[in-house]
N, C-alpha and C positions, 0 to 999 in steps of 0.2 A: 504754680510754686515759687517762691522767691530762691534767688540765687545764694546759697549758703555763702559764696564770698562776699557779696553786698552786706548780706546780714551781720557777717563777722565784723567787716569794715565799719559798719554802723555802731556795732555795739563798742568797737574799741574807741572810735569818736567820742561816743558818751562819756567814755574814762580819760579824754583827751589825747588820745593816742591816736596819730595820722598815720595812715598806712598808704604807701604810693602804689602805683600800677606795678611797678617792678617787684615791689615786696609781697604783693598780691600772686604775682606770677610766681614767686619762690614759694609761698603757701602752696599754690596749686602743683608745682612740682613736687612737694614734699607730699602731699596727700597722695599722688600717683605714684611715686617710689614705694611708698609705706604701703600701699594695697598689692603692688605688684610683688615686693619681696615678702609680705604676709602670706603670700601664696606657697613660698618655699619654706619659711621659717616661721616660727609663733613671735611677732611682734606685739602685736595687739587683738583684742576681742571686738574691738570696734572699728569698723569699716565703712559704715554708713557716711556719706560725706557730710550732712549736716552735723551728725555727732563727733566725726572727728574734728569739725572746725570749733565747734564748742567745747567738747570734752577734752580734747588733747590741744588743740592751739590756743583757745581763750584762755583755758584754764591754767596753761602753762605762763602765758603772759600776765596772768590775775597775780603775780608775785609783785611785778612793778606797779601795782594799783597801792599799794602798801607799803613799799619801800624802793621810792624813785631810784631809777638808775642812770640819769643822765650824767651823775657824777662819779658812777662806779666803773672800774676799770677792768677789774679780773672777776671772773666768775668761775667756779668749779661745780659740776654736776655730778653727784656720786650715784652710782647705780641707774644710769640714764635710761637704758633699756633702748627704746627706739627715738631716744632724743628728746624726752621731757624732762623738766621744762626748758633746757639749754638752747636748743636750736629755735624754737618760736620765739624764744627772747634775744638770740642772736639775730634774727631776721627783722624783728621789731625794732631792735637797738644794735646797728651794725657796727658801733664803737667797742662793742665788748670784745675781752680777749676771753675766749671760752675754753677749757678744760674738761673733756668727758671722760669719767673713769668707768669701767663696766668689767665684770669678770668673764664676759663670755665672748671669744673671739669671734664668733659669727654675727654679734652684734655691731662690735667694732667695725668690722668689715663693711655692714650695711651703713653705718655712721660715715665712713670715710667716702663710700661711694657718694652718700648723700651730700656731703659737703662738696664734694667736688661738682656734682650736678646743680646745686644752688650758686656757685660761683662765690663763696664766702672765704675771707681770709682769717686769720687767728683763731682757727679750732683746730685744738689738739686732742685726738681721741686715743686714750691710753688704756691697754689692754692689761689690768692688773686687778687684783684684789685691793678694796679701800685700805685694808689693813696693812697692806705692803706698800702701797703707792704713798700713804700718809707718812711713813718713816724715810722716804728719800728727800733729800734736800732742796731737789727742784720744786716738791709740792708741799712741804710742811711750812705752815704759818706764811703762806703766799698769798692768799686768795681775800679780796674785798668781801666777796660773796660767795659763800658755799651752801648748796641747796641740795635736795632730795626731795623726790614726791612719792610718797606711799609706798617705800622701801620696807619699812621695819618700824616696830615701835620705838618712841622716841628714847627711851634710854639705851637703845643699841645705836638706833640712828646718830645719837650725838657722838658715839665712840667713833663711829665711822667718820664723821664729818668735821666736828670741832678741830681737830688736829690740822687740817687743811688750812684753817681761818686765820688770817694775821689778826694781830693784837689789835684790837677794837674794830675788829671786822665783824661779820655777823654770818651765823649760819642759820637759814630760812628752811622751816620743813613745812611743807605743804600735805596737808591731811584732809581727808573726807570727812568723817562724822565727828562729833564733838569730842576734843581731844582732853577734856578734863582730868579722867582718869590716869591717861598717860603722862599728863604734865605732872601730876601728883607722884606718880611712879616714877618719873626721871629727875626729880628735884635732886638727889643725891649724884646722879651721873653728871647732871649740868655742874654742880659746884664741884665735884672732883674733876672734871674735864677743863675747868675755868671758864664757863658760860654762865650767864644769866638770862633768864626769859625777860626780854622788853616788851613785847607786845602778842596778844593773840588775836588776829584779825578774824571776825566771821562774816561770811556773804553767802550768796546763794549762785549758782550758774544760771545764765539767763536763759529762759525758754522752759527747761526742765526741773527749774528751783531746788536742785539737790544742794546740800549743805557743803561748804568748804570753809577750811581753817586754814590761815598763813600765820605760822607762829616766827616770831623773831627772836633768835637768842643772840646776845652780844657776847664777844670772847672778851674778858675782861682782864685775864691773866693767861700766861703761858700753860698750855696743855703739859702736865708732867711726862716724862720722857717715857714712861713706862707703858702710856697708851698711844696709839690703840695696842691691845694684845693681839696674839698670834692670831692668824687667819682662822676664821671659826668661832673663837673662843667669845668674841661679844654675845653671838648669837645663843652659844649653848648657856653662857655663863653671864647674863646682862647685871650692868652696875645697879644696885637695888640697895645697897646700904642696910643699916641694921633694921631688923624686923620687931 
């Protein structure tokens, strides 16, 4: 059986991303820590090694296939869970300054431990609801790229994420199945929050051929100060516009 790490390295090389031995070692540390901590708390339903390397690590890095990160300085990951996509991106692109926002203290505890074990710098793990963090001067309108991976529907996700994006920066949503209906549903939210859809890239994960979409939303104007609304409101009352 082939080594998942070498398969992973080869697949990234096909996309023009070279991974050093040190970076491979960091991904291996990540895998071991994820499996170990998953026995104590629910971080992921995927623990088989080959699946983690493809469905978590490769899938996370796929963002960079469609939005090059060489000139990106700062990235925020909203509702990161076990660190996807931001930690794999940080390993692959060490120059990134990463901020992770998650509402569960246990997950933030795992991520802080993981960052220490990986030996990476410029990663800030913030325990907060997105709706609260986005109102702080330290985070609002600050980031070149803001991303989230399958956290909520796009009309909700955009209210969580766009307030963090600097003017002319991008919000990148990582989705599984075809998001056509979600994009239509979110049209009002994007307009209201100051975003405009720039691209919707479709691809398939290698080996298992499951569909993925990377949606790039450019922040074209400032998000109005009334957004995001109070914690819980975006999920209960998504921005839908006139029906």
